[in-house]
C-alpha positions in Angstrom: 88.3 -39.8 -65.7 84.8 -39.3 -63.7 85.3 -35.7 -64.6 85.4 -36.8 -68.4 82.5 -38.7 -67.7 80.2 -36.2 -66.3 80.7 -33.9 -69.1 79.8 -37.0 -70.8 76.1 -37.7 -69.8 75.5 -34.1 -69.7 75.9 -33.8 -73.7 74.3 -37.4 -74.0 71.0 -36.3 -71.9 70.6 -33.0 -74.1 71.7 -34.9 -77.4 68.2 -36.6 -79.2 67.0 -40.0 -79.0 68.1 -41.7 -82.0 65.8 -45.0 -82.2 67.3 -47.7 -84.1 66.8 -50.5 -83.3 70.0 -52.1 -82.7 72.7 -53.4 -80.8 75.1 -50.2 -79.8 77.4 -52.2 -77.6 78.3 -55.2 -76.2 75.7 -54.8 -73.5 73.5 -52.1 -75.1 70.6 -51.4 -77.3 68.9 -48.8 -79.1 65.3 -48.6 -79.7 64.3 -48.4 -83.6 60.4 -46.1 -83.1 58.6 -45.4 -79.5 55.8 -47.9 -81.4 58.3 -50.8 -81.1 58.6 -50.4 -77.2 57.4 -54.4 -75.6 54.1 -55.1 -73.4 55.3 -54.8 -69.7 54.5 -54.0 -66.2 56.2 -53.2 -63.1 56.0 -56.6 -61.8 58.3 -57.9 -64.6 61.6 -55.7 -63.4 60.3 -55.9 -59.8 63.8 -58.2 -59.2 65.4 -54.7 -59.3 64.0 -53.5 -55.7 67.0 -53.0 -52.9 69.4 -51.5 -52.4 73.0 -52.0 -54.7 76.1 -51.2 -54.0 79.6 -52.4 -56.2 82.2 -50.0 -58.1 81.7 -48.4 -62.0 84.3 -46.4 -63.7 87.2 -46.6 -60.9 84.2 -45.3 -58.1 82.1 -46.9 -55.7 78.6 -46.8 -57.1 75.7 -47.6 -55.4 71.7 -47.7 -57.1 68.6 -47.7 -54.3 65.2 -49.4 -55.8 62.6 -49.2 -54.1 59.7 -52.0 -54.3 56.3 -50.5 -56.8 53.5 -48.5 -55.6 51.7 -45.5 -57.0 52.4 -46.8 -60.9 55.9 -46.7 -60.0 59.2 -48.0 -58.7 61.6 -45.6 -57.2 65.9 -45.2 -57.2 68.4 -42.7 -56.6 72.5 -43.5 -57.6 75.3 -41.5 -56.1 78.7 -41.7 -57.8 81.0 -41.7 -54.6 85.7 -41.3 -55.5 88.3 -41.2 -53.3 85.1 -40.6 -50.3 83.8 -37.6 -51.8 80.3 -37.8 -54.3 80.8 -37.2 -57.4 77.0 -37.1 -58.5 73.2 -38.6 -58.0 70.5 -39.5 -59.4 66.7 -40.0 -59.3 64.8 -42.2 -61.3 62.2 -44.2 -61.3 60.9 -46.7 -63.7 56.9 -46.4 -64.3 54.7 -47.9 -66.2 53.8 -45.9 -69.7 51.1 -46.7 -72.8 51.3 -51.0 -72.0 55.2 -50.5 -70.9 58.1 -48.8 -69.2 59.8 -46.0 -68.8 62.6 -45.4 -67.1 63.6 -41.6 -66.4 65.9 -40.4 -64.2 67.7 -36.7 -63.5 71.0 -35.7 -62.2 72.5 -33.4 -59.8 75.8 -32.8 -58.5 77.1 -33.1 -55.5 75.1 -29.8 -53.7 71.6 -30.4 -56.2 72.3 -28.7 -58.1 70.8 -30.4 -61.7 72.7 -30.4 -65.1 69.6 -30.8 -67.0 67.2 -27.9 -67.7 64.6 -27.5 -64.4 61.8 -29.0 -66.2 64.5 -31.6 -68.6 64.6 -35.0 -67.6 66.8 -37.6 -69.2 64.2 -40.8 -70.2 65.1 -44.8 -71.7 62.3 -46.5 -73.3 62.3 -49.9 -72.7 63.3 -52.0 -75.4 63.3 -55.6 -73.7 62.5 -57.4 -71.1 63.5 -60.7 -69.6 63.0 -62.7 -66.6 66.7 -61.1 -66.0 67.3 -58.3 -68.2 65.4 -54.9 -68.3 67.2 -53.7 -71.2 66.5 -49.5 -71.9 67.3 -47.5 -74.9 70.7 -47.3 -74.4 70.4 -48.6 -70.5 70.4 -52.3 -69.7 70.1 -54.3 -66.5 70.6 -57.7 -65.7 70.9 -59.6 -62.2 73.4 -62.6 -61.4 72.1 -64.2 -59.1 69.9 -63.7 -56.3 72.5 -61.0 -55.3 74.0 -59.6 -57.9 73.0 -57.0 -60.7 75.4 -55.4 -63.9 74.3 -52.0 -65.4 75.0 -51.4 -68.3 75.1 -47.4 -69.6 76.0 -46.3 -73.3 77.8 -43.0 -73.9 78.2 -41.3 -76.7 81.2 -38.6 -77.4 80.8 -35.5 -79.0 82.2 -37.0 -82.2 79.7 -39.7 -82.1 81.4 -42.8 -80.9 79.9 -44.8 -78.3 81.2 -46.1 -75.1 80.0 -49.0 -72.9 80.3 -48.5 -69.0 79.7 -51.3 -66.0 78.2 -50.7 -63.1 78.8 -54.1 -61.0 76.6 -54.3 -57.7 75.8 -56.7 -54.9 72.9 -56.0 -52.6 73.8 -54.1 -49.7 70.8 -55.4 -47.8 72.7 -59.3 -47.1 70.8 -60.1 -50.2 66.9 -59.4 -48.6 65.0 -58.7 -51.0 63.0 -59.6 -54.1 64.4 -63.1 -55.9 62.2 -63.0 -58.5 58.7 -61.7 -59.5 
């Protein structure tokens, strides 16, 4: 299952972005036009900062986000299956043109990259609320003070859309930013 996911994520990262401001799956959305990105600042997503541990796609998932500094938040993700790291991601959320963009790069367990050397995967902001940051194909949803759910839109080779869910709890005893 995880190997299939890795192939799907690689395929999705090379696909041209589709921008339709519509609901793609139960918890993910697509952006119609880049001009439709809402106004937002890093302070609007400060609640994402922290160390998060949980599960997703039948594996152990871990995500760590720094507080904003230098115009961006930085993050890292890793997926562990049967005691072995399957892949990593390095991420940023940065202010761009008065809104936010989440950018990431995938790496195998040996840190060889999935994307070409100077390519990244970008998720422009669709909507932000006190408890949600919805990017094009990627949703972060706060679940109380100590929980986080992340929904990822994956498009199959045949064009079918699937939603993957990651459920996290704060790994540092609930410490970290709780509100903006």
